[in-house]
N, C-alpha and C positions, 0 to 999 in steps of 0.2 A: 852213452848207456851208465845208467846209475841200477847198483844193486847194495843191497844190505842185508844183513843174515843176524839175527838177534835169536841169543839161545833163550835168555831169561824175556821171554814174550808178554807177561804179564806188568814189566816195567812200563812199557809203551800203554798198556791199557790204562794202568792207573793216570798215566801225564794225560791222556785225553779224556778221561772222566773228571780229573780235575780243571780242565780248561773249556769244555764244551758249554758250560753254563755262563762262562765269562766272556767267552771270544767266539764267535757264529762260524767266521769264515778267516783263515790265514794262509798265508804263503810259506812252506816248507823250502829252505834252502841248503843246497847240498852241495856240498864242495869236499877239496881233499880234508879239510880239517875236521868235517863231522855233519852231522844232521841236527839242523836245527831249526828255530822259529822265534819270530818277534812280531807281536801283535798287542792292539791296545782295543780294551771294549768298547762300546757302542758311545759312549759318554765322555771318553777319552778322558778318562780320570785313573783309570789303572792300565799298566803294561806289564806283558808277560814275556819271558825272553828263556827260551828253551835251548838246551845243548845237549848232543849225546857225542862224546870225541870218535873218532872211528876207531880208536884201538879199542873201544868198549864193545865191537861189534867181533862176531867170529868172521866174518867174512865182510868185505868192504871194498866196493869198488864206484868210483866217480870219475868218466873220463873229462867231463867239464862241468862246472858252474851249473846247475840248473836249479830252476824254481818251480815248484809244485804248489798251485793254487786248490786247496780240498776245503770242503764244508767239515767242521769237525764234527757235526752232529752225526753226519753220514760216516765219517771214518772212526767215531766211536763205535755205532752199530755192526761196522764190519769186523772191529776187533774183538766186538763180545762173541764173536763166532767161534774165538779162537779159546782154547783151554789154558788154563792158569800155567801150566807147564809146556805148553806147546813151543815150539820154535817158528819164531816170524820171518817172513822173507818179504821183501820190499822192492820190485822192479818197476822201471818205467825206461823206455826206448825213446834214443833220441826222436824228436819230431813227431810223435803220439800225442793225444791228448787224454790218454787214460793211465793207470795206475794200475799195478796187480799187487794184490796181498796173498801170501801163501802161508798156510799155518799145516806144520807138520808135529803129529805127536811123539813124544821122546822116543816110543819103541818104531817109530816109522811105519804103523801099521793104516794107520790113517793120514791123508794128506785131502786138503781143502784149498781152493783159491778162489779168490774174489775181484773181478774188475771194477773199477771207479772210474767214474770220467773227471778230470780236472777241470778246474776253473781260472778264468782271468780275472784277478783280484788286483785291483791298482792298490799299492800300499808303498810308503815310505820307508827305509831302513833306519832309524834311528841310533844315531852313536851316544851311547852311554859312556859318560866317563867315569874314571875310577877314581874316585875319591875318598879321604880318609874321614873314617865315622867318628862321631863324638862320642858315640856308645854303642857298645856292640855286646847282645844278650844272647846267649845260647842256653837254651831250655829243651824240655823236652816236648816233642812236638803232640802230644796227645794233651797235655796240659795247657797249650797254648790254645788248642782246638776248644778244650772245654771252658776255658776262660771267656774266649769269646762268644761262646753259645750261650753260655749263664747269662752273661752281660746284654747280650742283644736281647734278652726277655724283660729287660728293664729299662734302656734306652737305645737309642739310634746310634749314639757317637759313643767314643770311647777317648779319654785323656790318658798317655801313656808318659809317665815321666820316670826316667832315670835318674838317681842318685845315689850317693854312697849306703844309704841304706837298701838300696836294693830298688827293684822296677816296680813302678803302681800303675794297676788299671783301674781307673774310674770312669763311672757313668750315672747320668740321674735321667728320671724320665717321670712319669706321671704318678708312678705307685712309690717313689721315693730313689735312693741313692745307693750306690754300691762301690765299696772299694777293696780292691783285691792286691795284697803286696807280696811279691815273690821274692824273697830274699837269697843270696849267693849260697849254694850248696854243693860242695865237691868232696863232702868225704862220704857220699853213700856208697852201697857196696855193688850196684849197678851204674857203670860210668854213663850210661845212655841216660838215667834220670837225673845226672847232676846240671845246676844251673852256675853259669859260669857269666859273669859280667864284668866286660872291661870298658871302663868311662874314663872317657877325656875330659869331658865338662859336664856338668849335668844339662839334659835336655828334656822339653816337654811339649807335646806335639797332640793334636786332634785327629780322629780318623774316623771315619764311617765305618760301622761294625759290618754292615750286609757285605763289602767288600773283604774284610777280614775273614768272616765265615766263609766266605768265597775262596780266598787261598788254603783256608785250614783244610779244603777236600783233598790238597794234596799229601796230607798227614800219613797214608799208606805207603808212600814213597821212600820217606825216611824216619827214623825214631826221633830224632834232633831237629829243631828249627834253629835259624840265625834271624836275628832281628838287628838291622843296621839303622843307624839312626843320628842324624844331623839337623841342627838350626835351619828353618826354611828350607829343607831339602825332602822328597819323596822319601817314605819310607822302605825299606827293602826286605823281605821275607824270601829267604831261602832255604829250599830242601835239595839236600844231595841225590843224586838218582846212581846207585850204586857204584859209589867213587870212581865215575868215569863221565860224569856229566853234572846237571844241575836244573832246577826249575827256580825260577826267580820271579817275583812278583814286586811292582814297583806302584806306590799309591801315594798320590800327592795329599797332602795336609789340608784341613778345613782351617781356612781363616775367617776366627768369630772373635767377637768381642765381649768383654766380662762386662755384663750389667747386672746389678743386684743379685750378685754371688753366682749368677748364671753364666752361660753362653749362650749369644744371641747373635745371628747373623748380622753384618753391618747393613747391609740393603736396606732391612726392615726399618732400622733407625734413622736411615734417610728419608727416607718415603714418608716417615710419619713426621718429621722436621719439615719437610716441603708442603705437606698438606695444611699442616698447621700455620704457617706462612703465608699460604695461597688465602686461608680464611681471615687471618688477620688484615690483609691486603685489600680486601673488598669492603670493609667498612667505611674506610676515609674518604672512597671514592662516592659511597651513596650518602652521606653526609654533607659533602660540599657540592654535590651536583645541583647547578641553578634550578633544573627543572623541578625539581621536588618543593623549591621554594614558590614557585609559581602556580603548581599544581594544589599545592593543602591551601595558600591564600593568593588568589588571584589577584585581590586589589590592595595588597599590602604594600607589594613594590612599587606600585603607582604613588603612594601617600609618602612614603618615606625616600623619594630617589632624591628631592632636593635636600632632606634633613640629614640622611646617615648614608655612610658609606656602602656603596651598593655590596661590596666584597663583605663586609663586616653584616649586612642582612641576611646574605646567603648561607653566611657559617653559623651563624647563630639562631636559636631557636626563634622562628617567624610569630609563634604563636605568643611567647612571652614578651617581645620587643611590642606588640600591640596592646596585651593587657596592662604594659608599666605605665608607658605613653601614647594612650589613644590620641589626643590631641595636639601630639607635636607638630605635625606639618600646618595646621591652622595658625597658631600662636607665632610661628616664626617667619611668617611669609613677607611681613615687614620689615624684616631683621635681617634677611641675606640679602647677598648683592643681587639686584636687580637682575644682572647679566644672566647670572646661574637661575634665576627663578626663569626668566623667560627660555631659557634654550631647555629646562628640565620640564618644565609645564607650561606652556605658551597660554593656558588659560588663567592662570594665577597672574601673569604679568600683565593681562589688561585691566585686573583690578585696582592696578596701583596708582597712587597719587601721580597728580600733574608734573611737579617737579620730580619724580623719579622717571617720569615717560621722558621729560624735556633733557635729564641728564642722561639716559638711554640715547636720546635722538643724536645729541650733540656726540657721544661716543660712537657713533656708528657715520659719522661723516654729512648730517643734514643739517649745520649750523646755518647756512644760508635759507634755507626754507623757513627756520623761526625767526631770524632776523626780517623776513620779507614781511610775517606775519603779524609780527609785533610793532613795525610802522604802521602797517594799516589800521590797526587797531587805534594808535596815537590820533591818526589824523582823522579817522571817525569820530572819535572824542572831541577834537577843537571844533569840527563844523558842527557838533550838534551843540556845543557851549554858543557857538556865533547866532545858532538859528532861535536859542532862549535870550539871549540879549535883544 
């Protein structure tokens, strides 16, 4: 069996009001150490960790570890029915799928109870390591909420820089640029308004303002907020809950590249480079495509096959070649090698002189045939001479 009794029921109401817009469903873990929750938002960018230690309750009983899956929006509706001064009691029996909320007025003249069905939610409990922060800033939670709200009206992201001069919040948008510097101040009359900066080394990170504004909804829980920052690590925004617990928000930094003095996402730059490269790559293919030469000048390739290197003709401008040397093929018919002429243009080979034809015939292994033709011609000449005599 699980049962807890919280005298300050308004604390639980404030916790749910700050979480319901960031996390819709979550598992509450009940153990001997206390009542806790750990959940991520739908985009898996922010993580929420909540803990109320067992000694913070007037009565706390947990016979065995229990996990209760709840819809935070519905749970917030239940707690709205309780007054700010009411005592809140939460009960859950072993083996049941419901949880009971009971609200008692301080004078005990009014008692109300509500029953809500539990949910079966699949979630993994993440182990968050405790690491030393490069910079820790403690400031008034109301001032932190006001800074996030003011900057969100100008830009979507905020750059937080912690240096020896103080903590700097800056953003830029379509309407302009905004910078807010908050210096250390511990000599104020009210300690809750003091700003304390502990820095091991300077650190600068960029975050989405809409998440920081969601975190700032927990401002009513505590008068001070603690911001922990480390290089290449999520920012931790922590609110104390009545000195018996805490509500922590973890937010991953945005990874951006500086371009022209501003921040621009890296994927956009890579996409632009790829598109430009693709356009450049298409031009040489269109110029060197053989089909373009044949379609533009269908008769030009035939005239220059024996005279010019075919590769050169395809790569160069066909129109320029024809205008510069229109009669190149006719002038060089007798000067080129007969074998090449015959292979490239058989019609041109038939017009060659007899000596060139005989030379080609000899190269093709037809010597016997030519010798026989020569003997017959000589014998015929001798017989004609004898007839004349």
